[in-house]
Steps between C-alpha positions, in 0.01 A plus 500: 500500500569341836621141501589266785666178390547218751748218466656226709207274566509125450481160660693442822505228763381569856776670694648653188546861398402730216561867428233692316579821314270771373637763266301816444503736206308812407470622861703694755580176680667652805181682599283190502418265784559146372335178600492131426159334511401142434191313399456127546226305317162564657635766736502878507810695408699590809787735578817306576757775546529871439772762493429869508673764292698579814607139551269392782387139472215287625411135457203271522532293817547163330809616309677696774854370547489315166443770237690824448390787280753750369529761229767647276378837379796536264376189317126573540471155653343347807594153623344233714744249646304194609669241721374188678216475251193297591231341282256761630714771337389368163325782315526752223709789631423851383703818523319823586611863480289762672538871553134598533155354434535578131872429465467128575653242267531121485725254325378196311600253772748216531418148613671354806443131566640329808477127467704185535 
């Protein structure tokens, strides 16, 4: 059974930092492309950052230069370092692991709130 478990969310002031972690189990982690998505109230889920199985990364424009995605295949974990956080970054953040259309898994989400 595949599981993705996110952690690291919370309440932070504008300008602050958080690091999200997503640990996978039950899958050959190193072969999966990994992504962080977010969904704010009343908005569609959007891709924030992704890292391929080969280590290539891409970012949504609004987070470029502030967020960094990385992975540690030995620990089956993907990270999202978020710096210079803004109120508009407030959302539930979801981890995604994808290898094909059918091998596509999601975590339960972790809340990030940026507020003073």
